[in-house]
C-alpha positions as CSV (number, residue, x, y, z in Angstrom):
1,M,126.3,81.9,89.1
2,K,127.4,85.4,90.8
3,I,126.7,86.6,93.7
4,K,124.4,89.3,92.6
5,S,122.8,87.5,89.9
6,F,122.0,84.9,92.8
7,L,120.8,87.3,95.4
8,K,118.2,88.5,92.5
9,T,116.5,84.7,92.1
10,P,113.5,83.4,93.5
11,F,115.4,80.9,95.3
12,F,117.7,83.5,97.6
13,Y,114.3,85.0,98.8
14,C,113.0,81.5,99.8
15,L,116.2,81.1,101.5
16,L,115.5,84.3,103.2
17,L,112.4,83.3,104.8
18,L,114.4,80.5,107.0
19,P,116.1,82.5,109.4
20,F,113.0,85.4,109.5
21,G,110.6,82.2,110.9
22,F,113.6,81.0,112.8
23,L,113.7,84.6,114.7
24,L,109.9,84.9,115.0
25,L,109.6,81.6,116.8
26,A,113.0,82.4,119.0
27,A,111.0,85.8,119.9
28,A,107.6,83.7,120.6
29,R,110.0,81.2,122.9
30,F,112.6,83.6,124.8
31,I,110.7,86.9,124.9
32,P,108.2,86.9,127.9
33,G,104.5,87.7,126.4
34,F,105.5,87.8,122.8
35,A,103.4,85.2,122.2
36,D,100.3,86.1,123.4
37,G,101.0,89.8,121.8
38,Y,101.4,88.2,118.8
39,Y,98.1,86.3,119.1
40,E,96.2,89.1,119.9
41,I,97.6,91.6,117.1
42,I,98.4,89.4,114.5
43,Y,96.9,85.9,114.9
44,K,93.4,86.1,116.0
45,N,92.7,88.9,112.9
46,L,94.9,87.0,110.4
47,G,93.2,83.4,111.3
48,G,90.1,84.8,111.6
49,L,90.3,86.3,108.0
50,F,91.8,83.5,106.2
51,G,89.7,81.2,108.2
52,S,86.7,82.4,107.4
53,I,87.5,82.4,103.7
54,T,88.5,78.9,103.7
55,G,85.9,77.9,106.0
56,I,83.4,78.6,103.0
57,L,84.7,75.8,101.1
58,P,83.3,72.5,101.6
59,F,86.3,69.9,101.1
60,S,89.6,70.2,102.9
61,L,91.9,72.7,101.1
62,M,95.0,70.8,103.2
63,E,94.4,67.5,101.8
64,A,94.1,69.1,98.4
65,G,97.3,70.7,98.8
66,I,99.0,67.2,100.2
67,C,97.4,65.9,96.7
68,L,99.1,68.2,94.8
69,L,102.6,68.0,96.7
70,V,102.5,64.2,95.9
71,F,101.5,64.9,92.2
72,M,104.4,67.3,91.7
73,L,106.8,64.8,93.8
74,I,105.5,61.6,90.9
75,V,106.0,64.2,88.0
76,W,109.4,64.9,89.5
77,I,110.4,61.5,89.7
78,V,108.8,60.3,85.9
79,K,110.6,63.4,84.6
80,L,113.8,62.5,86.1
81,V,113.8,59.0,85.3
82,L,113.2,60.4,81.2
83,K,116.0,62.2,81.8
84,G,118.1,59.2,81.9
85,K,118.1,59.0,78.3
86,E,120.0,62.5,77.7
87,G,122.8,60.9,79.5
88,K,124.2,61.7,83.0
89,K,124.6,65.5,83.2
90,A,120.7,66.2,81.9
91,V,119.9,63.7,84.8
92,L,122.0,65.4,87.7
93,K,121.1,69.1,86.1
94,Y,117.3,68.1,86.2
95,F,118.0,66.6,90.1
96,A,119.6,69.9,90.7
97,L,116.6,71.8,89.5
98,V,114.2,69.7,91.4
99,L,116.3,70.0,94.9
100,K,116.3,73.7,94.6
101,S,112.1,73.7,94.1
102,I,111.9,71.2,97.1
103,V,114.0,73.7,99.6
104,S,112.4,76.5,98.4
105,I,109.0,74.7,99.0
106,A,110.3,73.3,102.5
107,C,111.4,77.1,103.3
108,V,108.3,78.8,102.2
109,I,106.4,76.0,104.5
110,F,108.3,76.6,107.4
111,F,108.1,80.5,107.2
112,L,104.2,79.9,107.0
113,F,104.0,78.0,109.8
114,A,105.8,80.0,112.0
115,V,103.7,83.2,111.1
116,F,100.4,81.2,111.2
117,S,100.7,79.2,114.3
118,G,104.2,78.2,115.8
119,T,104.0,81.5,118.3
120,N,101.2,79.6,119.5
121,Y,103.1,77.4,121.1
122,Y,104.5,79.4,123.6
123,R,101.4,81.3,124.7
124,E,100.0,81.1,128.1
125,G,98.2,77.7,128.7
126,F,94.4,77.3,129.0
127,A,94.4,76.8,132.9
128,E,96.7,80.2,133.8
129,K,94.3,82.0,131.6
130,T,91.1,80.6,133.8
131,G,92.8,80.5,137.3
132,L,92.9,77.0,137.3
133,T,95.4,75.2,139.7
134,V,97.1,72.4,138.6
135,Q,97.9,70.3,141.3
136,K,98.8,66.5,142.6
137,S,95.8,64.7,143.6
138,S,95.1,61.7,145.4
139,K,93.5,58.5,143.9
140,E,90.2,59.2,145.9
141,E,89.6,62.7,143.9
142,L,90.7,60.5,140.9
143,Y,88.0,57.9,141.7
144,D,85.4,60.6,142.2
145,L,86.1,62.3,138.7
146,C,86.0,59.1,137.2
147,A,82.7,58.1,139.2
148,F,81.1,61.6,137.8
149,L,82.3,61.2,134.4
150,L,80.8,57.6,134.2
151,S,77.7,59.2,135.4
152,E,77.2,61.9,133.0
153,A,78.3,59.5,130.2
154,S,75.4,57.2,131.1
155,E,73.2,59.8,131.6
156,S,73.8,61.5,128.0
157,G,74.7,58.2,126.1
158,S,71.1,56.7,126.8
159,K,69.3,58.9,124.7
160,L,71.4,58.4,121.8
161,Y,70.6,56.4,118.7
162,R,72.6,52.8,118.3
163,G,73.1,50.8,115.2
164,A,74.6,47.2,115.1
165,D,76.2,45.7,118.3
166,N,74.8,48.4,120.4
167,V,77.5,51.1,119.2
168,T,76.4,54.9,118.9
169,V,75.8,56.3,115.3
170,F,75.2,59.8,114.7
171,D,72.4,59.6,112.3
172,E,73.1,62.5,110.1
173,K,76.2,62.8,107.3
174,N,79.4,64.4,108.9
175,F,79.1,67.6,107.6
176,S,76.1,67.9,109.7
177,M,78.0,66.8,112.8
178,A,80.8,69.4,111.7
179,R,78.1,72.2,111.4
180,E,77.1,71.4,115.0
181,A,80.5,71.3,116.3
182,K,81.2,74.5,114.9
183,A,78.4,76.4,116.4
184,E,78.6,74.5,119.5
185,F,82.3,75.7,119.8
186,E,81.3,79.1,118.5
187,K,79.0,79.6,121.8
188,F,81.5,78.0,124.1
189,A,84.3,80.7,122.6
190,S,82.0,83.1,123.2
191,G,82.2,83.1,126.9
192,Y,85.9,83.7,127.1
193,D,87.4,87.0,125.4
194,F,90.7,85.4,124.7
195,M,89.4,82.9,122.5
196,K,87.2,85.5,120.1
197,M,88.9,85.7,116.7
198,G,88.3,88.6,114.2
199,F,86.8,89.1,110.7
200,G,83.8,87.1,111.5
201,K,83.8,83.2,112.3
202,F,85.8,80.2,111.4
203,G,84.7,77.9,108.9
204,T,83.0,74.6,109.3
205,P,85.5,71.6,110.2
206,K,86.4,69.4,107.2
207,P,85.4,65.6,106.9
208,V,88.4,64.1,105.4
209,F,87.8,62.5,102.1
210,F,91.0,60.0,102.4
211,S,89.9,59.0,105.9
212,E,91.3,55.7,105.7
213,V,94.9,57.1,104.9
214,M,94.5,58.9,108.2
215,A,93.4,56.1,110.1
216,Y,96.4,53.8,109.2
217,L,98.4,56.8,110.1
218,Q,96.9,56.9,113.6
219,I,95.7,60.3,113.1
220,S,92.0,61.1,114.1
221,G,92.3,64.9,113.2
222,V,94.9,67.3,112.1
223,Y,94.7,71.5,112.6
224,S,96.0,72.7,109.1
225,P,98.2,75.8,110.0
226,Y,98.5,77.0,106.4
227,T,94.4,76.9,105.7
228,F,93.2,77.5,109.3
229,E,91.1,73.9,108.8
230,A,90.1,71.8,111.3
231,N,90.4,68.4,109.4
232,I,88.5,65.4,111.0
233,N,89.0,61.6,110.5
234,T,85.8,59.9,109.7
235,A,86.8,56.4,109.4
236,G,86.2,55.9,113.2
237,P,83.5,54.9,115.7
238,D,81.1,58.2,115.8
239,F,81.0,58.7,119.4
240,M,84.5,60.0,119.6
241,R,84.2,62.2,116.2
242,G,82.3,64.9,118.2
243,A,84.9,65.5,120.8
244,T,87.8,65.3,118.1
245,M,85.8,68.2,116.5
246,M,86.0,70.3,119.2
247,H,89.4,69.1,119.8
248,E,90.8,70.4,116.7
249,Q,88.6,74.0,116.8
250,S,91.0,74.2,120.0
251,H,93.7,74.4,117.8
252,L,92.4,76.9,115.6
253,R,91.5,79.4,119.0
254,G,95.6,79.1,119.5
255,F,95.7,76.4,121.7
256,M,98.0,73.9,120.6
257,N,99.0,71.6,123.5
258,E,97.2,68.4,123.0
259,A,96.4,67.6,126.5
260,E,94.9,71.3,127.0
261,A,93.1,70.6,123.6
262,N,91.6,67.7,125.1
263,F,90.3,69.2,127.8
264,I,88.8,72.3,126.3
265,A,87.1,69.8,123.8
266,Y,85.7,68.3,126.9
267,L,84.6,71.8,128.1
268,A,83.0,72.7,125.0
269,C,81.0,69.5,124.6
270,S,79.8,69.5,128.5
271,K,78.1,73.0,128.0
272,S,76.6,71.6,124.7
273,D,73.0,71.6,124.2
274,S,73.6,68.4,122.3
275,E,73.2,65.0,124.3
276,Y,75.3,63.4,121.4
277,F,78.1,66.0,122.0
278,R,78.1,65.8,125.8
279,Y,78.2,62.2,125.3
280,S,81.1,62.6,123.0
281,G,83.3,64.8,125.4
282,T,82.4,63.0,128.3
283,C,83.6,59.9,126.9
284,L,86.6,61.4,125.9
285,A,87.3,62.3,129.4
286,L,86.1,59.1,130.8
287,L,88.2,57.5,128.9
288,H,91.6,59.5,130.0
289,S,90.6,59.6,133.4
290,M,89.9,55.4,133.7
291,N,93.4,54.9,132.2
292,A,95.1,57.1,134.7
293,L,93.3,55.2,137.8
294,Y,94.0,51.7,136.3
295,K,97.7,52.8,136.4
296,T,97.0,54.0,140.1
297,D,94.7,51.3,141.6
298,Y,93.4,48.5,139.5
299,D,90.9,47.5,142.6
300,L,89.0,51.2,142.2
301,W,89.2,50.7,138.4
302,Y,87.2,47.8,138.1
303,E,85.0,49.0,140.7
304,L,83.8,51.5,138.2
305,R,84.4,49.3,135.2
306,I,81.8,46.7,135.8
307,Q,79.3,49.7,136.2
308,Y,79.8,50.9,132.6
309,P,76.2,50.3,131.1
310,D,76.4,48.2,127.8
311,F,76.7,51.0,125.4
312,I,79.3,52.3,126.8
313,S,81.3,49.1,127.0
314,A,80.0,48.7,123.1
315,D,81.3,52.0,122.4
316,M,84.9,51.5,123.9
317,A,85.2,48.2,122.4
318,A,84.5,49.4,118.8
319,Q,87.0,51.8,119.4
320,N,89.4,49.2,120.5
321,A,88.8,47.2,117.5
322,Y,89.1,50.6,115.5
323,I,92.8,50.9,116.8
324,A,94.2,47.7,116.7
325,A,92.6,47.0,113.0
326,H,94.6,50.1,111.9
327,D,97.9,49.4,113.8
328,T,100.6,48.9,111.4
329,K,104.5,50.0,111.4
330,V,103.2,53.0,109.1
331,G,101.1,54.3,112.3
332,E,104.2,53.6,114.6
333,V,106.2,56.0,112.4
334,S,103.8,58.6,112.1
335,D,103.3,58.8,115.9
336,A,106.9,58.6,116.6
337,V,107.1,62.0,113.9
338,N,104.3,63.6,115.6
339,D,105.9,62.8,119.1
340,T,108.9,64.5,117.7
341,Y,107.4,67.2,116.2
342,L,105.3,68.3,119.4
343,K,108.7,67.9,121.5
344,L,110.4,70.2,119.2
345,N,107.6,72.7,119.6
346,D,108.3,72.6,123.5
347,Q,105.2,70.5,124.1
348,Q,106.6,69.6,127.7
349,D,104.3,68.9,130.3
350,G,106.4,68.4,133.4
351,V,105.5,66.0,136.5
352,Q,102.1,65.6,136.4
353,S,100.6,63.2,139.1
354,Y,98.0,61.4,136.3
355,G,98.8,63.3,132.9
356,K,97.8,66.8,131.9
357,M,94.2,66.4,131.0
358,V,93.2,64.3,133.7
359,D,95.2,67.1,136.0
360,L,93.5,69.6,134.2
361,L,89.8,67.7,135.0
362,L,90.8,67.4,138.3
363,A,91.6,71.3,138.9
364,Y,88.2,72.2,137.1
365,R,86.4,69.6,139.3
366,R,87.6,71.5,142.5
367,S,86.9,74.9,141.5
368,L,83.1,73.9,140.9
């Protein structure tokens, strides 16, 4: 193919998207203030517009898109096999066409990631925006935090409906929980100017149809930067799902760090009028904080652990059983891929005393 002809092909324009995507991410990473400026001028308006549109649909567009890609791959493989009847030359020609299509799709996906979400990984963090001071804390402070969270979880959790084995049950459908999560998060976000979005409001978090597949991939929720959706796995215990919905909605607001998203989820839940959401968010914080205390001082951890009400113990046991039941090599690979993805996007938390989420919780407690 002549160069002039190649420059006019759709494939060339798809390849051209690659350097533009890299340039945008490089600007966000290395130019001070670029990522936050991009968020204010581009992302919050683009995200608000498309998020409001895709949010109207009661199903996950991300999930539908993945199913479409899998279907296309199967069709390509079947056609490639059938081309074998036409000889080696036909197979190689079709393989080249398929490879070109895959590369084109990959370039478009990367470019859209950079435009729709990638720059948010380099924004100023929630702690900096709210004036929280993260510092090393004593084990006594950590113990006090755990004791406070245990008290809060015991209070809110005692009022919830429970099913078999004393496990918390959200007595409505997942989409009812999602609608409530949307309303509660919007109320929380309205208190921070830097979390406001343009063009209306985001849609409701989307319970995923193939949640069992997500479970085996060790994924409780995923933010889709292409459709501006918070996708939620509904396979696990009910008591953690509300916090997961808040976590994924924080990604929609441009906070991509996983620990920060957990902290924001806790804050959003703690300010909710719903006993269920307060319990869910507090359990998320309690789980992380108690894990930190366990590593720091077993005796202090045990002193609090034996104070757990039966229903908190039941919920935590259900969560552990759920994770163990879905702990496979596939999940390990998925975990490794996700870890690599986060590191590539500069999620380096540095040296914290108890892990970033717990340090943020301690900073927040000190600020009250």
